[in-house]
PDB file of N, H, CA, C and O in Angstrom:
ATOM      1  N   MET A   1       9.516  52.844  26.443  1.00  0.00           N
ATOM      2  CA  MET A   1       9.459  51.413  26.262  1.00  0.00           C
ATOM      3  C   MET A   1       9.556  51.059  24.781  1.00  0.00           C
ATOM      4  O   MET A   1      10.175  50.058  24.419  1.00  0.00           O
ATOM      5  N   LEU A   2       8.944  51.879  23.925  1.00  0.00           N
ATOM      6  H   LEU A   2       8.441  52.692  24.219  1.00  0.00           H
ATOM      7  CA  LEU A   2       8.954  51.634  22.487  1.00  0.00           C
ATOM      8  C   LEU A   2      10.354  51.791  21.912  1.00  0.00           C
ATOM      9  O   LEU A   2      10.707  51.129  20.936  1.00  0.00           O
ATOM     10  N   GLY A   3      11.150  52.664  22.517  1.00  0.00           N
ATOM     11  H   GLY A   3      10.863  53.201  23.310  1.00  0.00           H
ATOM     12  CA  GLY A   3      12.519  52.878  22.062  1.00  0.00           C
ATOM     13  C   GLY A   3      13.383  51.645  22.254  1.00  0.00           C
ATOM     14  O   GLY A   3      14.220  51.332  21.407  1.00  0.00           O
ATOM     15  N   TYR A   4      13.185  50.937  23.372  1.00  0.00           N
ATOM     16  H   TYR A   4      12.506  51.191  24.060  1.00  0.00           H
ATOM     17  CA  TYR A   4      13.939  49.713  23.624  1.00  0.00           C
ATOM     18  C   TYR A   4      13.577  48.627  22.620  1.00  0.00           C
ATOM     19  O   TYR A   4      14.434  47.876  22.154  1.00  0.00           O
ATOM     20  N   ARG A   5      12.306  48.562  22.304  1.00  0.00           N
ATOM     21  H   ARG A   5      11.610  49.172  22.682  1.00  0.00           H
ATOM     22  CA  ARG A   5      11.848  47.564  21.336  1.00  0.00           C
ATOM     23  C   ARG A   5      12.531  47.781  19.988  1.00  0.00           C
ATOM     24  O   ARG A   5      12.979  46.827  19.352  1.00  0.00           O
ATOM     25  N   GLU A   6      12.607  49.029  19.559  1.00  0.00           N
ATOM     26  H   GLU A   6      12.242  49.804  20.076  1.00  0.00           H
ATOM     27  CA  GLU A   6      13.240  49.335  18.274  1.00  0.00           C
ATOM     28  C   GLU A   6      14.736  49.049  18.312  1.00  0.00           C
ATOM     29  O   GLU A   6      15.301  48.597  17.316  1.00  0.00           O
ATOM     30  N   LYS A   7      15.383  49.304  19.439  1.00  0.00           N
ATOM     31  H   LYS A   7      14.924  49.671  20.248  1.00  0.00           H
ATOM     32  CA  LYS A   7      16.809  49.016  19.570  1.00  0.00           C
ATOM     33  C   LYS A   7      17.067  47.512  19.504  1.00  0.00           C
ATOM     34  O   LYS A   7      18.028  47.067  18.877  1.00  0.00           O
ATOM     35  N   ILE A   8      16.216  46.750  20.143  1.00  0.00           N
ATOM     36  H   ILE A   8      15.435  47.112  20.652  1.00  0.00           H
ATOM     37  CA  ILE A   8      16.363  45.291  20.120  1.00  0.00           C
ATOM     38  C   ILE A   8      16.144  44.761  18.712  1.00  0.00           C
ATOM     39  O   ILE A   8      16.899  43.911  18.239  1.00  0.00           O
ATOM     40  N   ILE A   9      15.110  45.261  18.041  1.00  0.00           N
ATOM     41  H   ILE A   9      14.496  45.951  18.425  1.00  0.00           H
ATOM     42  CA  ILE A   9      14.836  44.824  16.664  1.00  0.00           C
ATOM     43  C   ILE A   9      15.987  45.197  15.744  1.00  0.00           C
ATOM     44  O   ILE A   9      16.379  44.400  14.891  1.00  0.00           O
ATOM     45  N   ASP A  10      16.535  46.400  15.905  1.00  0.00           N
ATOM     46  H   ASP A  10      16.217  47.047  16.598  1.00  0.00           H
ATOM     47  CA  ASP A  10      17.681  46.821  15.087  1.00  0.00           C
ATOM     48  C   ASP A  10      18.903  45.957  15.369  1.00  0.00           C
ATOM     49  O   ASP A  10      19.682  45.677  14.458  1.00  0.00           O
ATOM     50  N   ALA A  11      19.081  45.535  16.603  1.00  0.00           N
ATOM     51  H   ALA A  11      18.448  45.762  17.343  1.00  0.00           H
ATOM     52  CA  ALA A  11      20.228  44.695  16.949  1.00  0.00           C
ATOM     53  C   ALA A  11      20.068  43.283  16.398  1.00  0.00           C
ATOM     54  O   ALA A  11      21.057  42.650  16.026  1.00  0.00           O
ATOM     55  N   LEU A  12      18.843  42.783  16.342  1.00  0.00           N
ATOM     56  H   LEU A  12      18.040  43.297  16.644  1.00  0.00           H
ATOM     57  CA  LEU A  12      18.597  41.417  15.883  1.00  0.00           C
ATOM     58  C   LEU A  12      18.408  41.317  14.371  1.00  0.00           C
ATOM     59  O   LEU A  12      18.474  40.216  13.823  1.00  0.00           O
ATOM     60  N   ARG A  13      18.179  42.411  13.698  1.00  0.00           N
ATOM     61  H   ARG A  13      18.125  43.305  14.144  1.00  0.00           H
ATOM     62  CA  ARG A  13      17.911  42.400  12.258  1.00  0.00           C
ATOM     63  C   ARG A  13      19.045  41.740  11.454  1.00  0.00           C
ATOM     64  O   ARG A  13      18.740  40.960  10.552  1.00  0.00           O
ATOM     65  N   PRO A  14      20.328  42.004  11.726  1.00  0.00           N
ATOM     66  CA  PRO A  14      21.383  41.348  10.941  1.00  0.00           C
ATOM     67  C   PRO A  14      21.404  39.831  11.118  1.00  0.00           C
ATOM     68  O   PRO A  14      21.872  39.115  10.233  1.00  0.00           O
ATOM     69  N   LEU A  15      20.916  39.346  12.223  1.00  0.00           N
ATOM     70  H   LEU A  15      20.536  39.927  12.942  1.00  0.00           H
ATOM     71  CA  LEU A  15      20.916  37.901  12.453  1.00  0.00           C
ATOM     72  C   LEU A  15      19.933  37.174  11.535  1.00  0.00           C
ATOM     73  O   LEU A  15      20.095  35.980  11.283  1.00  0.00           O
ATOM     74  N   ARG A  16      18.930  37.871  11.039  1.00  0.00           N
ATOM     75  H   ARG A  16      18.799  38.841  11.243  1.00  0.00           H
ATOM     76  CA  ARG A  16      17.951  37.245  10.144  1.00  0.00           C
ATOM     77  C   ARG A  16      18.571  36.890   8.801  1.00  0.00           C
ATOM     78  O   ARG A  16      18.174  35.908   8.173  1.00  0.00           O
ATOM     79  N   THR A  17      19.543  37.684   8.354  1.00  0.00           N
ATOM     80  H   THR A  17      19.865  38.482   8.863  1.00  0.00           H
ATOM     81  CA  THR A  17      20.157  37.449   7.046  1.00  0.00           C
ATOM     82  C   THR A  17      21.503  36.746   7.146  1.00  0.00           C
ATOM     83  O   THR A  17      22.035  36.300   6.130  1.00  0.00           O
ATOM     84  N   ASP A  18      22.065  36.638   8.344  1.00  0.00           N
ATOM     85  H   ASP A  18      21.633  37.001   9.170  1.00  0.00           H
ATOM     86  CA  ASP A  18      23.360  35.980   8.518  1.00  0.00           C
ATOM     87  C   ASP A  18      23.169  34.468   8.446  1.00  0.00           C
ATOM     88  O   ASP A  18      22.388  33.899   9.208  1.00  0.00           O
ATOM     89  N   ARG A  19      23.880  33.825   7.532  1.00  0.00           N
ATOM     90  H   ARG A  19      24.515  34.288   6.912  1.00  0.00           H
ATOM     91  CA  ARG A  19      23.756  32.375   7.332  1.00  0.00           C
ATOM     92  C   ARG A  19      25.017  31.621   7.727  1.00  0.00           C
ATOM     93  O   ARG A  19      25.130  30.433   7.423  1.00  0.00           O
ATOM     94  N   CYS A  20      25.963  32.263   8.387  1.00  0.00           N
ATOM     95  H   CYS A  20      25.871  33.228   8.633  1.00  0.00           H
ATOM     96  CA  CYS A  20      27.226  31.616   8.743  1.00  0.00           C
ATOM     97  C   CYS A  20      27.030  30.487   9.752  1.00  0.00           C
ATOM     98  O   CYS A  20      27.683  29.449   9.646  1.00  0.00           O
ATOM     99  N   GLY A  21      26.165  30.666  10.700  1.00  0.00           N
ATOM    100  H   GLY A  21      25.634  31.509  10.786  1.00  0.00           H
ATOM    101  CA  GLY A  21      25.984  29.672  11.743  1.00  0.00           C
ATOM    102  C   GLY A  21      24.975  28.597  11.417  1.00  0.00           C
ATOM    103  O   GLY A  21      24.784  27.679  12.215  1.00  0.00           O
ATOM    104  N   VAL A  22      24.323  28.677  10.271  1.00  0.00           N
ATOM    105  H   VAL A  22      24.479  29.423   9.623  1.00  0.00           H
ATOM    106  CA  VAL A  22      23.273  27.721   9.933  1.00  0.00           C
ATOM    107  C   VAL A  22      23.842  26.328   9.760  1.00  0.00           C
ATOM    108  O   VAL A  22      23.272  25.365  10.275  1.00  0.00           O
ATOM    109  N   ALA A  23      24.956  26.195   9.046  1.00  0.00           N
ATOM    110  H   ALA A  23      25.419  26.977   8.628  1.00  0.00           H
ATOM    111  CA  ALA A  23      25.534  24.875   8.795  1.00  0.00           C
ATOM    112  C   ALA A  23      25.993  24.225  10.094  1.00  0.00           C
ATOM    113  O   ALA A  23      25.768  23.032  10.298  1.00  0.00           O
ATOM    114  N   SER A  24      26.633  24.988  10.973  1.00  0.00           N
ATOM    115  H   SER A  24      26.816  25.958  10.808  1.00  0.00           H
ATOM    116  CA  SER A  24      27.089  24.404  12.232  1.00  0.00           C
ATOM    117  C   SER A  24      25.903  24.011  13.107  1.00  0.00           C
ATOM    118  O   SER A  24      25.964  23.005  13.814  1.00  0.00           O
ATOM    119  N   PHE A  25      24.838  24.784  13.067  1.00  0.00           N
ATOM    120  H   PHE A  25      24.788  25.601  12.493  1.00  0.00           H
ATOM    121  CA  PHE A  25      23.635  24.428  13.821  1.00  0.00           C
ATOM    122  C   PHE A  25      23.021  23.142  13.288  1.00  0.00           C
ATOM    123  O   PHE A  25      22.520  22.321  14.057  1.00  0.00           O
ATOM    124  N   GLU A  26      23.059  22.967  11.962  1.00  0.00           N
ATOM    125  H   GLU A  26      23.466  23.634  11.337  1.00  0.00           H
ATOM    126  CA  GLU A  26      22.545  21.729  11.378  1.00  0.00           C
ATOM    127  C   GLU A  26      23.397  20.538  11.804  1.00  0.00           C
ATOM    128  O   GLU A  26      22.862  19.455  12.041  1.00  0.00           O
ATOM    129  N   TYR A  27      24.713  20.719  11.905  1.00  0.00           N
ATOM    130  H   TYR A  27      25.147  21.599  11.712  1.00  0.00           H
ATOM    131  CA  TYR A  27      25.577  19.637  12.370  1.00  0.00           C
ATOM    132  C   TYR A  27      25.297  19.289  13.826  1.00  0.00           C
ATOM    133  O   TYR A  27      25.387  18.123  14.212  1.00  0.00           O
ATOM    134  N   VAL A  28      24.960  20.277  14.631  1.00  0.00           N
ATOM    135  H   VAL A  28      24.887  21.224  14.318  1.00  0.00           H
ATOM    136  CA  VAL A  28      24.614  20.011  16.029  1.00  0.00           C
ATOM    137  C   VAL A  28      23.338  19.187  16.106  1.00  0.00           C
ATOM    138  O   VAL A  28      23.245  18.248  16.896  1.00  0.00           O
ATOM    139  N   ILE A  29      22.356  19.539  15.282  1.00  0.00           N
ATOM    140  H   ILE A  29      22.432  20.302  14.640  1.00  0.00           H
ATOM    141  CA  ILE A  29      21.106  18.773  15.254  1.00  0.00           C
ATOM    142  C   ILE A  29      21.374  17.346  14.784  1.00  0.00           C
ATOM    143  O   ILE A  29      20.844  16.397  15.361  1.00  0.00           O
ATOM    144  N   LEU A  30      22.193  17.187  13.744  1.00  0.00           N
ATOM    145  H   LEU A  30      22.623  17.958  13.276  1.00  0.00           H
ATOM    146  CA  LEU A  30      22.525  15.856  13.248  1.00  0.00           C
ATOM    147  C   LEU A  30      23.254  15.038  14.306  1.00  0.00           C
ATOM    148  O   LEU A  30      22.951  13.859  14.489  1.00  0.00           O
ATOM    149  N   ALA A  31      24.204  15.641  15.002  1.00  0.00           N
ATOM    150  H   ALA A  31      24.450  16.599  14.854  1.00  0.00           H
ATOM    151  CA  ALA A  31      24.925  14.937  16.056  1.00  0.00           C
ATOM    152  C   ALA A  31      23.989  14.516  17.186  1.00  0.00           C
ATOM    153  O   ALA A  31      24.121  13.417  17.725  1.00  0.00           O
ATOM    154  N   ALA A  32      23.054  15.374  17.540  1.00  0.00           N
ATOM    155  H   ALA A  32      22.947  16.267  17.102  1.00  0.00           H
ATOM    156  CA  ALA A  32      22.091  15.032  18.589  1.00  0.00           C
ATOM    157  C   ALA A  32      21.220  13.858  18.160  1.00  0.00           C
ATOM    158  O   ALA A  32      20.908  12.984  18.969  1.00  0.00           O
ATOM    159  N   CYS A  33      20.828  13.837  16.892  1.00  0.00           N
ATOM    160  H   CYS A  33      21.081  14.546  16.235  1.00  0.00           H
ATOM    161  CA  CYS A  33      20.033  12.708  16.389  1.00  0.00           C
ATOM    162  C   CYS A  33      20.828  11.412  16.428  1.00  0.00           C
ATOM    163  O   CYS A  33      20.288  10.364  16.783  1.00  0.00           O
ATOM    164  N   VAL A  34      22.109  11.471  16.068  1.00  0.00           N
ATOM    165  H   VAL A  34      22.548  12.322  15.780  1.00  0.00           H
ATOM    166  CA  VAL A  34      22.951  10.274  16.099  1.00  0.00           C
ATOM    167  C   VAL A  34      23.096   9.769  17.528  1.00  0.00           C
ATOM    168  O   VAL A  34      23.060   8.561  17.763  1.00  0.00           O
ATOM    169  N   VAL A  35      23.259  10.671  18.475  1.00  0.00           N
ATOM    170  H   VAL A  35      23.288  11.652  18.284  1.00  0.00           H
ATOM    171  CA  VAL A  35      23.378  10.267  19.876  1.00  0.00           C
ATOM    172  C   VAL A  35      22.092   9.614  20.360  1.00  0.00           C
ATOM    173  O   VAL A  35      22.135   8.588  21.040  1.00  0.00           O
ATOM    174  N   VAL A  36      20.956  10.195  20.019  1.00  0.00           N
ATOM    175  H   VAL A  36      20.921  11.028  19.467  1.00  0.00           H
ATOM    176  CA  VAL A  36      19.673   9.630  20.444  1.00  0.00           C
ATOM    177  C   VAL A  36      19.471   8.237  19.854  1.00  0.00           C
ATOM    178  O   VAL A  36      19.032   7.323  20.553  1.00  0.00           O
ATOM    179  N   VAL A  37      19.787   8.073  18.580  1.00  0.00           N
ATOM    180  H   VAL A  37      20.143   8.815  18.012  1.00  0.00           H
ATOM    181  CA  VAL A  37      19.649   6.757  17.947  1.00  0.00           C
ATOM    182  C   VAL A  37      20.614   5.766  18.582  1.00  0.00           C
ATOM    183  O   VAL A  37      20.250   4.614  18.819  1.00  0.00           O
ATOM    184  N   GLY A  38      21.837   6.199  18.860  1.00  0.00           N
ATOM    185  H   GLY A  38      22.133   7.135  18.668  1.00  0.00           H
ATOM    186  CA  GLY A  38      22.809   5.316  19.502  1.00  0.00           C
ATOM    187  C   GLY A  38      22.355   4.862  20.874  1.00  0.00           C
ATOM    188  O   GLY A  38      22.508   3.694  21.230  1.00  0.00           O
ATOM    189  N   ILE A  39      21.800   5.778  21.639  1.00  0.00           N
ATOM    190  H   ILE A  39      21.676   6.727  21.349  1.00  0.00           H
ATOM    191  CA  ILE A  39      21.289   5.403  22.962  1.00  0.00           C
ATOM    192  C   ILE A  39      20.103   4.465  22.830  1.00  0.00           C
ATOM    193  O   ILE A  39      19.974   3.518  23.606  1.00  0.00           O
ATOM    194  N   ALA A  40      19.240   4.713  21.861  1.00  0.00           N
ATOM    195  H   ALA A  40      19.345   5.482  21.230  1.00  0.00           H
ATOM    196  CA  ALA A  40      18.066   3.855  21.679  1.00  0.00           C
ATOM    197  C   ALA A  40      18.469   2.447  21.262  1.00  0.00           C
ATOM    198  O   ALA A  40      17.857   1.472  21.700  1.00  0.00           O
ATOM    199  N   VAL A  41      19.493   2.332  20.421  1.00  0.00           N
ATOM    200  H   VAL A  41      19.990   3.123  20.065  1.00  0.00           H
ATOM    201  CA  VAL A  41      19.893   1.014  19.917  1.00  0.00           C
ATOM    202  C   VAL A  41      20.774   0.279  20.915  1.00  0.00           C
ATOM    203  O   VAL A  41      20.562  -0.905  21.176  1.00  0.00           O
ATOM    204  N   PHE A  42      21.758   0.970  21.473  1.00  0.00           N
ATOM    205  H   PHE A  42      21.930   1.932  21.261  1.00  0.00           H
ATOM    206  CA  PHE A  42      22.741   0.306  22.313  1.00  0.00           C
ATOM    207  C   PHE A  42      22.524   0.528  23.797  1.00  0.00           C
ATOM    208  O   PHE A  42      23.397   0.195  24.598  1.00  0.00           O
ATOM    209  N   GLY A  43      21.413   1.067  24.176  1.00  0.00           N
ATOM    210  H   GLY A  43      20.704   1.338  23.525  1.00  0.00           H
ATOM    211  CA  GLY A  43      21.130   1.322  25.581  1.00  0.00           C
ATOM    212  C   GLY A  43      20.926   0.032  26.358  1.00  0.00           C
ATOM    213  O   GLY A  43      20.700  -1.026  25.771  1.00  0.00           O
ATOM    214  N   PRO A  44      21.007   0.122  27.676  1.00  0.00           N
ATOM    215  CA  PRO A  44      20.830  -1.070  28.505  1.00  0.00           C
ATOM    216  C   PRO A  44      19.413  -1.633  28.383  1.00  0.00           C
ATOM    217  O   PRO A  44      18.442  -0.888  28.256  1.00  0.00           O
ATOM    218  N   GLY A  45      19.320  -2.942  28.426  1.00  0.00           N
ATOM    219  H   GLY A  45      20.109  -3.547  28.529  1.00  0.00           H
ATOM    220  CA  GLY A  45      18.024  -3.604  28.355  1.00  0.00           C
ATOM    221  C   GLY A  45      17.482  -3.744  26.954  1.00  0.00           C
ATOM    222  O   GLY A  45      16.316  -4.096  26.776  1.00  0.00           O
ATOM    223  N   ASN A  46      18.297  -3.478  25.961  1.00  0.00           N
ATOM    224  H   ASN A  46      19.245  -3.192  26.106  1.00  0.00           H
ATOM    225  CA  ASN A  46      17.858  -3.570  24.575  1.00  0.00           C
ATOM    226  C   ASN A  46      18.335  -4.889  23.984  1.00  0.00           C
ATOM    227  O   ASN A  46      19.393  -5.385  24.371  1.00  0.00           O
ATOM    228  N   ASP A  47      17.588  -5.460  23.066  1.00  0.00           N
ATOM    229  H   ASP A  47      16.729  -5.057  22.751  1.00  0.00           H
ATOM    230  CA  ASP A  47      17.964  -6.729  22.455  1.00  0.00           C
ATOM    231  C   ASP A  47      19.261  -6.620  21.666  1.00  0.00           C
ATOM    232  O   ASP A  47      20.063  -7.554  21.674  1.00  0.00           O
ATOM    233  N   VAL A  48      19.478  -5.522  20.999  1.00  0.00           N
ATOM    234  H   VAL A  48      18.826  -4.763  20.992  1.00  0.00           H
ATOM    235  CA  VAL A  48      20.710  -5.332  20.229  1.00  0.00           C
ATOM    236  C   VAL A  48      21.901  -5.281  21.175  1.00  0.00           C
ATOM    237  O   VAL A  48      22.945  -5.872  20.898  1.00  0.00           O
ATOM    238  N   SER A  49      21.747  -4.581  22.283  1.00  0.00           N
ATOM    239  H   SER A  49      20.899  -4.101  22.508  1.00  0.00           H
ATOM    240  CA  SER A  49      22.821  -4.489  23.273  1.00  0.00           C
ATOM    241  C   SER A  49      23.140  -5.862  23.848  1.00  0.00           C
ATOM    242  O   SER A  49      24.309  -6.217  24.005  1.00  0.00           O
ATOM    243  N   ALA A  50      22.115  -6.628  24.159  1.00  0.00           N
ATOM    244  H   ALA A  50      21.165  -6.341  24.031  1.00  0.00           H
ATOM    245  CA  ALA A  50      22.331  -7.974  24.702  1.00  0.00           C
ATOM    246  C   ALA A  50      22.992  -8.881  23.674  1.00  0.00           C
ATOM    247  O   ALA A  50      23.868  -9.674  24.020  1.00  0.00           O
ATOM    248  N   ALA A  51      22.582  -8.773  22.417  1.00  0.00           N
ATOM    249  H   ALA A  51      21.870  -8.130  22.136  1.00  0.00           H
ATOM    250  CA  ALA A  51      23.177  -9.599  21.367  1.00  0.00           C
ATOM    251  C   ALA A  51      24.645  -9.245  21.162  1.00  0.00           C
ATOM    252  O   ALA A  51      25.482 -10.137  21.023  1.00  0.00           O
ATOM    253  N   LEU A  52      24.964  -7.969  21.142  1.00  0.00           N
ATOM    254  H   LEU A  52      24.284  -7.244  21.255  1.00  0.00           H
ATOM    255  CA  LEU A  52      26.359  -7.563  20.979  1.00  0.00           C
ATOM    256  C   LEU A  52      27.212  -7.983  22.169  1.00  0.00           C
ATOM    257  O   LEU A  52      28.344  -8.433  21.993  1.00  0.00           O
ATOM    258  N   THR A  53      26.684  -7.839  23.364  1.00  0.00           N
ATOM    259  H   THR A  53      25.765  -7.473  23.507  1.00  0.00           H
ATOM    260  CA  THR A  53      27.420  -8.239  24.558  1.00  0.00           C
ATOM    261  C   THR A  53      27.667  -9.740  24.555  1.00  0.00           C
ATOM    262  O   THR A  53      28.769 -10.186  24.872  1.00  0.00           O
ATOM    263  N   GLY A  54      26.656 -10.520  24.203  1.00  0.00           N
ATOM    264  H   GLY A  54      25.761 -10.157  23.947  1.00  0.00           H
ATOM    265  CA  GLY A  54      26.814 -11.975  24.137  1.00  0.00           C
ATOM    266  C   GLY A  54      27.817 -12.389  23.075  1.00  0.00           C
ATOM    267  O   GLY A  54      28.617 -13.298  23.295  1.00  0.00           O
ATOM    268  N   THR A  55      27.780 -11.730  21.929  1.00  0.00           N
ATOM    269  H   THR A  55      27.130 -10.992  21.750  1.00  0.00           H
ATOM    270  CA  THR A  55      28.712 -12.056  20.845  1.00  0.00           C
ATOM    271  C   THR A  55      30.137 -11.718  21.240  1.00  0.00           C
ATOM    272  O   THR A  55      31.046 -12.516  21.014  1.00  0.00           O
ATOM    273  N   LEU A  56      30.348 -10.550  21.824  1.00  0.00           N
ATOM    274  H   LEU A  56      29.609  -9.901  22.008  1.00  0.00           H
ATOM    275  CA  LEU A  56      31.693 -10.173  22.246  1.00  0.00           C
ATOM    276  C   LEU A  56      32.207 -11.080  23.359  1.00  0.00           C
ATOM    277  O   LEU A  56      33.400 -11.382  23.402  1.00  0.00           O
ATOM    278  N   THR A  57      31.347 -11.510  24.242  1.00  0.00           N
ATOM    279  H   THR A  57      30.378 -11.265  24.207  1.00  0.00           H
ATOM    280  CA  THR A  57      31.746 -12.447  25.293  1.00  0.00           C
ATOM    281  C   THR A  57      32.144 -13.781  24.688  1.00  0.00           C
ATOM    282  O   THR A  57      33.144 -14.371  25.098  1.00  0.00           O
ATOM    283  N   ALA A  58      31.386 -14.262  23.727  1.00  0.00           N
ATOM    284  H   ALA A  58      30.574 -13.784  23.394  1.00  0.00           H
ATOM    285  CA  ALA A  58      31.702 -15.532  23.079  1.00  0.00           C
ATOM    286  C   ALA A  58      33.013 -15.440  22.298  1.00  0.00           C
ATOM    287  O   ALA A  58      33.800 -16.387  22.299  1.00  0.00           O
ATOM    288  N   ILE A  59      33.247 -14.331  21.646  1.00  0.00           N
ATOM    289  H   ILE A  59      32.607 -13.563  21.645  1.00  0.00           H
ATOM    290  CA  ILE A  59      34.489 -14.147  20.879  1.00  0.00           C
ATOM    291  C   ILE A  59      35.692 -14.102  21.823  1.00  0.00           C
ATOM    292  O   ILE A  59      36.712 -14.740  21.563  1.00  0.00           O
ATOM    293  N   SER A  60      35.571 -13.353  22.912  1.00  0.00           N
ATOM    294  H   SER A  60      34.742 -12.836  23.124  1.00  0.00           H
ATOM    295  CA  SER A  60      36.690 -13.267  23.858  1.00  0.00           C
ATOM    296  C   SER A  60      36.940 -14.614  24.530  1.00  0.00           C
ATOM    297  O   SER A  60      38.092 -14.950  24.806  1.00  0.00           O
ATOM    298  N   ALA A  61      35.903 -15.386  24.798  1.00  0.00           N
ATOM    299  H   ALA A  61      34.968 -15.113  24.574  1.00  0.00           H
ATOM    300  CA  ALA A  61      36.088 -16.724  25.372  1.00  0.00           C
ATOM    301  C   ALA A  61      36.762 -17.653  24.372  1.00  0.00           C
ATOM    302  O   ALA A  61      37.621 -18.451  24.748  1.00  0.00           O
ATOM    303  N   ALA A  62      36.379 -17.557  23.100  1.00  0.00           N
ATOM    304  H   ALA A  62      35.682 -16.909  22.794  1.00  0.00           H
ATOM    305  CA  ALA A  62      37.004 -18.394  22.072  1.00  0.00           C
ATOM    306  C   ALA A  62      38.478 -18.034  21.892  1.00  0.00           C
ATOM    307  O   ALA A  62      39.310 -18.918  21.691  1.00  0.00           O
ATOM    308  N   ILE A  63      38.803 -16.755  21.963  1.00  0.00           N
ATOM    309  H   ILE A  63      38.127 -16.036  22.126  1.00  0.00           H
ATOM    310  CA  ILE A  63      40.202 -16.327  21.853  1.00  0.00           C
ATOM    311  C   ILE A  63      40.995 -16.814  23.061  1.00  0.00           C
ATOM    312  O   ILE A  63      42.124 -17.281  22.912  1.00  0.00           O
ATOM    313  N   ALA A  64      40.417 -16.711  24.249  1.00  0.00           N
ATOM    314  H   ALA A  64      39.499 -16.332  24.370  1.00  0.00           H
ATOM    315  CA  ALA A  64      41.104 -17.178  25.455  1.00  0.00           C
ATOM    316  C   ALA A  64      41.319 -18.688  25.400  1.00  0.00           C
ATOM    317  O   ALA A  64      42.369 -19.176  25.818  1.00  0.00           O
ATOM    318  N   THR A  65      40.345 -19.430  24.894  1.00  0.00           N
ATOM    319  H   THR A  65      39.492 -19.035  24.554  1.00  0.00           H
ATOM    320  CA  THR A  65      40.477 -20.882  24.771  1.00  0.00           C
ATOM    321  C   THR A  65      41.553 -21.215  23.756  1.00  0.00           C
ATOM    322  O   THR A  65      42.375 -22.096  24.007  1.00  0.00           O
ATOM    323  N   ALA A  66      41.573 -20.544  22.629  1.00  0.00           N
ATOM    324  H   ALA A  66      40.905 -19.828  22.426  1.00  0.00           H
ATOM    325  CA  ALA A  66      42.569 -20.812  21.599  1.00  0.00           C
ATOM    326  C   ALA A  66      43.967 -20.426  22.057  1.00  0.00           C
ATOM    327  O   ALA A  66      44.941 -21.050  21.636  1.00  0.00           O
ATOM    328  N   ALA A  67      44.089 -19.421  22.902  1.00  0.00           N
ATOM    329  H   ALA A  67      43.298 -18.914  23.243  1.00  0.00           H
ATOM    330  CA  ALA A  67      45.389 -18.997  23.389  1.00  0.00           C
ATOM    331  C   ALA A  67      45.842 -19.847  24.575  1.00  0.00           C
ATOM    332  O   ALA A  67      46.997 -19.766  24.996  1.00  0.00           O
ATOM    333  N   GLY A  68      44.948 -20.645  25.103  1.00  0.00           N
ATOM    334  H   GLY A  68      44.011 -20.710  24.762  1.00  0.00           H
ATOM    335  CA  GLY A  68      45.288 -21.519  26.237  1.00  0.00           C
ATOM    336  C   GLY A  68      45.359 -20.806  27.564  1.00  0.00           C
ATOM    337  O   GLY A  68      46.089 -21.220  28.464  1.00  0.00           O
ATOM    338  N   VAL A  69      44.606 -19.742  27.685  1.00  0.00           N
ATOM    339  H   VAL A  69      44.013 -19.406  26.953  1.00  0.00           H
ATOM    340  CA  VAL A  69      44.623 -18.969  28.928  1.00  0.00           C
ATOM    341  C   VAL A  69      43.618 -19.495  29.894  1.00  0.00           C
ATOM    342  O   VAL A  69      43.489 -18.968  30.999  1.00  0.00           O
TER     343      VAL A  69
END
């Protein structure tokens, strides 16, 4: 059993010093944070979402009125 432990530790040891994937992992974390904030701000039932929807509806109605549609 001890032999397997040493083999696993030897296999994982290079990963402790490898920094190639660190930047991409940080970008994944940043992207996840942006998605969470976007859902929190623009999610259904939110005041910001309602304000944006109302504004876009008013703009499209004004354009339709000006175009005579």
